[in-house]
C-alpha positions as CSV (number, residue, x, y, z in Angstrom):
1,X,-158.1,25.7,51.0
2,X,-160.8,23.8,52.8
3,X,-160.4,23.2,56.2
4,X,-162.6,20.1,56.3
5,X,-159.5,18.4,53.7
6,X,-156.6,17.5,55.6
7,X,-154.5,14.6,55.5
8,X,-150.9,13.4,56.9
9,X,-148.2,11.4,55.3
10,X,-146.4,9.0,57.9
11,X,-143.0,8.4,56.0
12,X,-139.3,7.9,57.5
13,X,-138.2,9.4,54.6
14,X,-139.0,13.0,53.2
15,X,-137.2,15.6,50.9
16,X,-134.5,17.2,51.4
17,X,-133.6,13.1,51.7
18,X,-132.2,11.9,48.4
19,X,-133.9,8.8,48.2
20,X,-136.6,8.5,45.3
21,X,-139.5,7.9,48.0
22,X,-138.5,11.2,49.6
23,X,-138.9,13.2,46.7
24,X,-142.0,11.8,45.2
25,X,-143.7,12.1,48.4
26,X,-142.9,15.8,48.4
27,X,-144.1,16.5,45.0
28,X,-147.4,14.5,45.9
29,X,-148.3,16.6,49.2
30,X,-147.3,20.0,47.3
31,X,-149.6,19.3,44.5
32,X,-152.1,18.4,47.0
33,X,-151.7,21.4,48.7
34,X,-152.6,23.0,45.2
35,X,-155.7,21.3,45.0
36,X,-157.1,22.6,48.3
37,X,-156.1,19.8,50.8
38,X,-154.4,20.8,54.0
39,X,-151.3,18.8,53.8
40,X,-148.7,17.7,56.5
41,X,-146.0,14.9,57.3
42,X,-144.5,13.1,60.6
43,X,-140.9,12.1,59.3
44,X,-137.5,11.6,60.3
45,X,-133.9,13.5,59.7
46,X,-132.7,13.2,56.4
47,X,-130.3,10.2,56.1
48,X,-130.3,8.5,53.0
49,X,-127.0,8.9,51.7
50,X,-123.9,10.7,53.2
51,X,-123.5,14.4,53.6
52,X,-127.1,15.5,53.1
53,X,-128.2,19.1,53.6
54,X,-129.7,19.0,57.4
55,X,-133.2,19.8,57.9
56,X,-135.1,21.4,60.8
57,X,-137.2,19.8,62.9
58,X,-140.3,21.8,62.4
59,X,-140.5,23.7,59.3
60,X,-143.0,24.6,56.4
61,X,-141.8,23.3,53.3
62,X,-143.4,24.5,49.9
63,X,-146.5,24.7,51.5
64,X,-146.6,21.5,54.0
65,X,-145.9,21.2,57.2
66,X,-142.9,19.2,58.2
67,X,-142.4,17.7,61.5
68,X,-139.2,15.8,62.0
69,X,-137.5,13.6,64.9
70,X,-133.6,12.8,64.4
71,X,-132.4,9.2,63.2
72,X,-129.9,7.0,64.6
73,X,-126.5,7.7,63.4
74,X,-126.1,4.2,61.6
75,X,-125.4,4.0,57.8
76,X,-128.0,1.8,55.9
77,X,-125.2,-0.3,54.8
78,X,-125.1,-1.4,58.3
79,X,-127.5,-4.3,59.0
80,X,-128.2,-4.5,62.8
81,X,-127.8,-0.4,62.5
82,X,-130.4,-0.2,59.8
83,X,-132.7,-2.3,62.1
84,X,-131.9,-0.2,65.1
85,X,-133.3,2.7,63.1
86,X,-136.4,1.2,61.9
87,X,-137.5,0.4,65.3
88,X,-136.8,3.8,66.5
89,X,-138.4,5.6,63.7
90,X,-141.3,3.7,64.4
91,X,-141.6,4.9,68.0
92,X,-140.8,8.4,66.8
93,X,-143.3,8.2,64.4
94,X,-146.0,7.1,66.7
95,X,-145.3,9.5,69.1
96,X,-145.6,12.5,66.5
97,X,-148.8,10.7,65.2
98,X,-150.4,11.1,68.6
99,X,-150.8,14.7,68.0
100,X,-152.4,15.0,64.8
101,X,-156.0,15.5,65.1
102,X,-158.1,12.3,65.1
103,X,-160.5,13.9,62.0
104,X,-157.2,13.9,59.9
105,X,-156.8,10.7,57.6
106,X,-153.6,9.4,57.9
107,X,-151.6,8.0,54.6
108,X,-149.0,5.7,56.2
109,X,-146.1,4.0,54.0
110,X,-143.7,1.1,54.2
111,X,-140.9,3.3,55.6
112,X,-139.7,2.2,58.1
113,X,-141.0,-1.3,57.5
114,X,-143.0,-1.2,60.6
115,X,-144.7,1.8,59.8
116,X,-147.9,0.8,59.3
117,X,-148.5,-0.4,63.3
118,X,-148.6,3.5,63.5
119,X,-151.9,3.7,61.4
120,X,-153.1,0.4,63.5
121,X,-152.5,2.3,67.2
122,X,-154.1,5.6,65.9
123,X,-156.8,3.8,64.8
124,X,-157.1,1.7,67.8
125,X,-156.6,4.6,69.9
126,X,-158.8,7.6,68.3
127,X,-160.2,6.3,65.5
128,X,-158.3,7.7,63.1
129,X,-158.6,6.6,59.4
130,X,-155.6,4.8,58.1
131,X,-154.7,4.3,54.3
132,X,-151.3,1.7,54.1
133,X,-149.5,2.7,51.0
134,X,-147.2,-0.3,50.3
135,X,-144.2,0.7,48.6
136,X,-142.4,-2.3,49.9
137,X,-143.6,-5.4,51.6
138,X,-141.1,-6.9,54.2
139,X,-140.4,-9.2,55.5
140,X,-140.9,-11.0,52.4
141,X,-138.1,-8.4,50.7
142,X,-135.7,-9.3,53.3
143,X,-136.2,-12.9,52.7
144,X,-136.4,-12.6,49.2
145,X,-133.0,-10.6,49.2
146,X,-131.2,-12.7,51.9
147,X,-131.3,-10.6,55.0
148,X,-133.9,-12.5,56.6
149,X,-134.3,-16.7,56.8
150,X,-137.7,-17.7,55.8
151,X,-139.3,-19.6,58.6
152,X,-137.4,-17.8,61.1
153,X,-138.8,-17.0,64.4
154,X,-138.6,-13.1,63.6
155,X,-140.2,-14.0,60.1
156,X,-143.2,-15.8,61.6
157,X,-143.7,-12.9,64.3
158,X,-143.4,-10.0,61.6
159,X,-145.9,-12.0,59.3
160,X,-148.6,-12.4,61.6
161,X,-148.0,-8.4,63.0
162,X,-148.2,-7.6,59.3
163,X,-151.7,-9.5,58.7
164,X,-152.9,-8.2,61.9
165,X,-152.1,-4.7,60.9
166,X,-153.5,-4.9,57.9
167,X,-156.8,-5.7,58.9
168,X,-157.3,-2.3,60.7
169,X,-156.6,-0.4,57.7
170,X,-159.5,1.6,56.0
171,X,-157.6,1.0,52.4
172,X,-154.8,-0.5,50.8
173,X,-152.7,0.9,48.2
174,X,-150.4,-1.0,45.9
175,X,-148.1,0.0,42.7
176,X,-149.2,-2.9,40.5
177,X,-151.4,-6.2,40.0
178,X,-148.7,-8.3,41.2
179,X,-147.7,-6.2,44.3
180,X,-151.8,-6.2,44.8
181,X,-151.7,-10.2,44.9
182,X,-148.9,-10.1,47.6
183,X,-151.1,-7.7,49.7
184,X,-154.1,-10.0,49.5
185,X,-152.2,-13.3,50.3
186,X,-151.7,-11.2,54.0
187,X,-155.4,-9.9,54.2
188,X,-157.7,-10.9,51.8
189,X,-160.7,-8.7,53.0
190,X,-158.8,-5.7,53.0
191,X,-160.0,-3.3,50.2
192,X,-157.5,-2.9,47.8
193,X,-156.7,-0.5,44.8
194,X,-153.7,-0.1,42.6
195,X,-152.1,3.5,42.8
196,X,-149.1,4.2,40.4
197,X,-146.3,6.0,41.1
198,X,-145.7,9.2,38.9
199,X,-143.3,11.7,38.0
200,X,-143.1,15.7,37.8
201,X,-143.5,16.9,34.4
202,X,-142.0,19.9,35.5
203,X,-138.8,18.5,37.0
204,X,-138.3,16.0,34.5
205,X,-138.8,17.4,31.0
206,X,-137.9,15.5,27.4
207,X,-135.6,17.4,25.3
208,X,-132.6,15.7,22.9
209,X,-129.5,14.5,24.2
210,X,-127.4,17.4,22.4
211,X,-129.4,19.9,25.2
212,X,-127.8,17.5,28.0
213,X,-125.4,19.5,30.1
214,X,-124.8,16.4,31.8
215,X,-123.6,14.7,28.2
216,X,-121.6,17.6,27.6
217,X,-119.6,17.7,30.6
218,X,-118.9,13.9,30.4
219,X,-118.0,13.6,27.1
220,X,-121.2,11.4,26.4
221,X,-122.6,13.1,23.2
222,X,-120.9,11.0,20.6
223,X,-121.1,8.1,22.4
224,X,-124.5,5.2,22.8
225,X,-125.2,5.7,26.4
226,X,-126.9,2.8,28.4
227,X,-127.8,4.5,32.0
228,X,-128.9,3.0,35.0
229,X,-129.8,5.7,37.7
230,X,-131.1,5.2,40.8
231,X,-130.7,2.9,44.2
232,X,-128.2,0.0,43.1
233,X,-129.5,-2.4,46.0
234,X,-130.2,-5.7,46.5
235,X,-133.1,-5.9,44.2
236,X,-131.4,-5.0,41.2
237,X,-129.8,-7.7,38.8
238,X,-126.9,-5.0,37.5
239,X,-124.0,-7.5,37.3
240,X,-125.4,-8.8,33.8
241,X,-124.5,-5.3,32.6
242,X,-120.8,-5.6,33.4
243,X,-121.0,-8.8,31.5
244,X,-122.4,-7.1,28.5
245,X,-120.1,-4.3,28.7
246,X,-117.1,-6.6,28.5
247,X,-118.4,-7.8,25.2
248,X,-119.0,-4.4,23.3
249,X,-115.7,-2.6,24.5
250,X,-115.0,-2.5,20.4
251,X,-117.8,-0.3,19.9
252,X,-118.8,3.2,21.7
253,X,-121.4,1.9,23.8
254,X,-120.5,3.4,27.4
255,X,-122.8,2.1,30.3
256,X,-123.2,4.7,33.4
257,X,-124.4,4.5,36.5
258,X,-125.8,7.2,38.8
259,X,-126.4,6.9,42.0
260,X,-125.6,4.7,45.5
261,X,-126.7,1.6,47.0
262,X,-125.5,-1.4,48.4
263,X,-124.1,-2.8,45.4
264,X,-122.5,-0.1,44.0
265,X,-119.0,-0.9,45.8
266,X,-118.8,-4.5,44.1
267,X,-120.0,-3.4,40.7
268,X,-117.4,-0.9,40.9
269,X,-114.7,-3.3,42.1
270,X,-115.8,-5.4,39.6
271,X,-115.4,-3.2,36.5
272,X,-112.0,-2.3,37.6
273,X,-111.0,-5.9,38.0
274,X,-111.9,-6.4,34.4
275,X,-110.5,-3.4,32.9
276,X,-114.1,-2.1,31.9
277,X,-113.3,1.4,30.4
278,X,-116.8,1.7,29.0
279,X,-118.3,1.8,32.2
280,X,-118.7,5.1,34.5
281,X,-119.7,5.6,37.9
282,X,-121.2,9.3,39.1
283,X,-123.0,9.9,42.5
284,X,-126.6,10.8,42.9
285,X,-126.9,14.3,41.0
286,X,-128.5,17.7,42.3
287,X,-132.3,17.6,42.0
288,X,-132.2,20.7,39.2
289,X,-129.7,18.6,37.0
290,X,-131.7,15.4,37.3
291,X,-133.3,15.7,33.9
292,X,-129.9,16.6,32.1
293,X,-128.4,13.4,33.3
294,X,-131.6,11.3,32.3
295,X,-131.8,13.3,29.0
296,X,-127.8,11.6,28.1
297,X,-129.3,8.1,27.7
298,X,-130.0,6.7,24.4
299,X,-131.6,3.8,26.3
300,X,-132.3,3.3,30.1
301,X,-132.3,0.4,32.2
302,X,-134.7,-1.0,34.7
303,X,-134.1,-4.2,36.6
304,X,-136.0,-6.4,39.4
305,X,-134.8,-9.6,40.7
306,X,-137.1,-12.5,40.0
307,X,-137.2,-13.4,43.8
308,X,-138.5,-9.5,44.6
309,X,-141.1,-9.6,41.9
310,X,-144.8,-8.7,44.0
311,X,-142.9,-6.8,46.7
312,X,-142.1,-3.9,45.2
313,X,-142.1,-1.9,42.0
314,X,-139.1,0.4,40.7
315,X,-140.1,3.9,40.6
316,X,-137.6,4.8,38.3
317,X,-139.6,3.5,35.4
318,X,-142.0,6.7,35.7
319,X,-138.9,8.7,35.5
320,X,-137.4,7.2,32.3
321,X,-140.9,7.3,30.7
322,X,-141.2,11.4,31.7
323,X,-137.8,11.9,30.3
324,X,-138.6,10.3,26.9
325,X,-136.1,7.5,26.7
326,X,-136.5,4.0,25.4
327,X,-136.1,1.5,28.0
328,X,-134.4,-2.1,28.4
329,X,-136.4,-4.1,31.1
330,X,-134.6,-6.7,32.8
331,X,-136.4,-9.3,35.0
332,X,-136.5,-13.1,35.2
333,X,-140.4,-13.4,35.1
334,X,-143.5,-11.3,34.6
335,X,-143.8,-8.4,36.2
336,X,-144.9,-4.8,36.5
337,X,-142.1,-3.3,35.1
338,X,-142.3,-5.9,32.2
339,X,-146.0,-5.3,31.2
340,X,-145.7,-1.8,31.2
341,X,-142.7,-1.9,28.7
342,X,-144.5,-4.7,26.8
343,X,-147.9,-2.8,26.9
344,X,-146.3,0.8,25.7
345,X,-144.1,-0.6,23.3
346,X,-141.7,1.9,24.7
347,X,-138.7,-0.7,24.9
348,X,-137.1,-4.1,24.9
349,X,-137.6,-7.1,27.8
350,X,-135.1,-9.6,28.8
351,X,-134.4,-12.5,31.1
352,X,-131.4,-10.8,33.5
353,X,-130.0,-14.7,34.1
354,X,-130.3,-16.3,30.6
355,X,-130.3,-13.2,27.7
356,X,-126.8,-11.7,27.8
357,X,-126.2,-12.6,24.1
358,X,-130.1,-11.2,23.4
359,X,-128.9,-7.7,25.0
360,X,-125.7,-7.8,23.4
361,X,-127.2,-8.1,20.0
362,X,-130.0,-5.6,20.6
363,X,-127.7,-3.1,21.8
364,X,-125.4,-3.4,18.5
365,X,-128.6,-2.9,16.3
366,X,-129.8,-0.1,18.1
367,X,-126.1,1.4,17.7
368,X,-126.7,1.1,14.2
369,X,-130.3,2.4,14.0
370,X,-130.4,4.7,16.7
371,X,-134.4,5.9,15.4
372,X,-135.8,2.7,17.3
373,X,-134.9,4.7,20.2
374,X,-136.0,8.0,19.7
375,X,-139.4,6.3,18.6
376,X,-139.7,4.0,21.6
377,X,-139.3,7.4,23.8
378,X,-141.7,9.2,22.4
379,X,-144.2,6.6,22.9
380,X,-143.2,6.5,26.9
381,X,-143.7,10.2,27.1
382,X,-146.9,10.0,25.5
383,X,-148.1,7.2,27.6
384,X,-146.6,9.0,30.3
385,X,-148.5,12.8,30.2
386,X,-151.8,10.4,29.6
387,X,-151.5,7.9,32.6
388,X,-148.6,9.1,35.3
389,X,-147.8,12.4,35.5
390,X,-148.1,14.4,38.7
391,X,-151.5,16.2,38.1
392,X,-153.3,12.8,37.0
393,X,-152.1,10.8,40.1
394,X,-152.6,13.5,42.6
395,X,-156.1,13.9,41.7
396,X,-156.6,10.2,42.2
397,X,-155.2,10.5,46.1
398,X,-157.4,13.8,46.0
399,X,-160.5,11.5,45.4
400,X,-159.5,8.8,48.2
401,X,-158.9,11.8,50.6
402,X,-162.1,13.3,50.1
403,X,-163.7,10.2,50.7
404,X,-162.1,9.7,53.8
405,X,-162.8,12.9,55.3
406,X,-166.0,12.8,54.7
407,X,-166.4,9.4,56.4
408,X,-165.1,11.4,59.6
409,X,-163.0,9.4,62.4
410,X,-164.2,5.6,63.4
411,X,-165.3,5.3,67.3
412,X,-161.9,5.7,69.7
413,X,-161.2,3.2,72.3
414,X,-162.1,5.5,75.1
415,X,-165.5,6.1,73.1
416,X,-165.9,2.2,72.8
417,X,-165.2,1.4,76.6
418,X,-167.7,4.1,77.5
419,X,-170.3,2.2,75.1
420,X,-169.3,-1.1,76.7
421,X,-169.6,-0.2,80.2
422,X,-173.0,2.0,79.5
423,X,-174.4,-1.5,77.9
424,X,-172.8,-3.7,81.0
425,X,-174.6,-1.5,83.1
426,X,-178.1,-1.4,81.8
427,X,-177.9,-5.3,81.6
428,X,-177.0,-5.7,85.5
429,X,-179.8,-2.8,86.4
430,X,-182.7,-5.1,84.0
431,X,-181.3,-8.2,85.7
432,X,-181.9,-6.7,89.3
433,X,-185.6,-5.7,88.2
434,X,-186.1,-9.3,86.9
435,X,-184.9,-10.8,90.2
436,X,-187.3,-8.5,92.3
437,X,-190.2,-9.4,89.9
438,X,-189.6,-13.2,90.2
439,X,-189.4,-12.7,94.0
440,X,-192.7,-10.9,94.2
441,X,-194.3,-13.6,92.0
442,X,-193.3,-16.5,94.4
443,X,-194.7,-14.3,97.2
444,X,-197.9,-13.3,96.1
445,X,-201.1,-13.8,98.1
446,X,-203.5,-16.1,97.3
447,X,-206.1,-15.4,95.0
448,X,-209.9,-14.5,95.7
449,X,-212.7,-16.4,94.1
450,X,-213.2,-13.8,91.8
451,X,-209.5,-14.7,90.5
452,X,-208.1,-11.3,91.6
453,X,-205.0,-11.1,94.3
454,X,-205.1,-9.6,97.6
455,X,-203.7,-6.9,97.5
456,X,-200.1,-5.7,98.8
457,X,-200.0,-3.7,102.0
458,X,-200.0,-0.2,101.6
459,X,-197.5,2.0,103.1
460,X,-197.2,5.0,104.1
461,X,-200.8,6.6,103.1
462,X,-200.2,5.0,99.5
463,X,-203.5,4.7,97.7
464,X,-204.6,2.4,94.4
465,X,-202.1,4.7,92.3
466,X,-199.2,2.8,93.7
467,X,-200.9,-0.5,93.4
468,X,-201.7,0.5,89.4
469,X,-198.0,1.8,89.1
470,X,-197.0,-1.8,90.2
471,X,-199.2,-3.3,87.8
472,X,-197.7,-1.0,85.0
473,X,-194.2,-2.2,86.3
474,X,-195.0,-5.8,86.2
475,X,-196.6,-5.9,82.7
476,X,-193.5,-3.8,81.3
477,X,-191.2,-6.8,83.1
478,X,-193.3,-9.5,81.9
479,X,-192.9,-7.9,78.3
480,X,-189.4,-7.5,79.2
481,X,-189.0,-10.9,80.4
482,X,-190.6,-12.4,77.2
């Protein structure tokens, strides 16, 4: 491992937290370590879901140095508490980042949403290279889902802070072209490249449904399973799946929801009120069983509300592709999800607001001809291995890290202050010399007939060498004055 290749991740979420972001970051840093890059992370203690295992404040986890600070005890469904968590996490991450050597580039995520300020302050104070990694864009996303009023004072101040912060970034990483457009709207001059998410092919393998322990345990082998796995949050339009489920209760189609999120309780209540026995809910599955829950699907669902397009990309699409499953893409207008499914021919896309009848017709068709699902899933796995595996994406990250390590740190605030002070001191000395020269010029004695000035009185036994020195000084001053 090269001592000159180092990187530190700044993120609120990191394993063993249960969020997809936390799991992705652990996979990436472990792979970068295997690529010869010394990795570390500044994070908060786990709190994405309840009853998660506690983690020490300091540890070396799978070769990655981890430094954590305790998060506040507010649930994510408590909006005020979550906002306090964001502010507290930003201060904690900044404190930890102060102790990272300035030669180590920082990759700063968007959890908490103010985390990029940590990179800005380290860039200003220490000259530390700062790579802004965008998984979400707030306050745009908060406004889109109704958590914040567009145009409010908080919204306007937040957007100005974001634009100012982005101007200090050495590089911005986005998840897709629509997200890049939103980043460029903040700051058109920041260098931006698309860096897709990934999945670890060793964690999520592709195997037949008959080998799925999850399908065996929950009697899903003889059913046609429509699976949604992940966060059931504000940005997913999942209500249409319950409407579809109500229309296909005469079939062996089962709608399986795995995960947690702000919408889960509401979805459960709706399913219960409507007597939807073909809808099942499960909590997040242990990491070692995730591939078995994904393998239980005949078709997997990835959804994105039209209002949040451009402000984030669901990472579950890469996991579905790794599992080799066909996909139903639900979105109201073009986005990264719809483009990928159509480009790689690994599923079918629908408008989540207006295509209920088309979704029902397609599911009935797939129930009769399941080979379509198998073939689409095979294409998904093939494209995943070529473009979105952990090894492929990690090599792209490694190239960026090597480039920024080679650049070295930028001038720190202390260096810039010293340079400015030295520059101002030189200018003041030059001004004094110019004033002295002008004073002597105005008081010079009259010329002789031969055009030569009378010499200044010699002092203290000075000889003509002193006059020569003054003439050289005068000539240099004339040049500087010119």
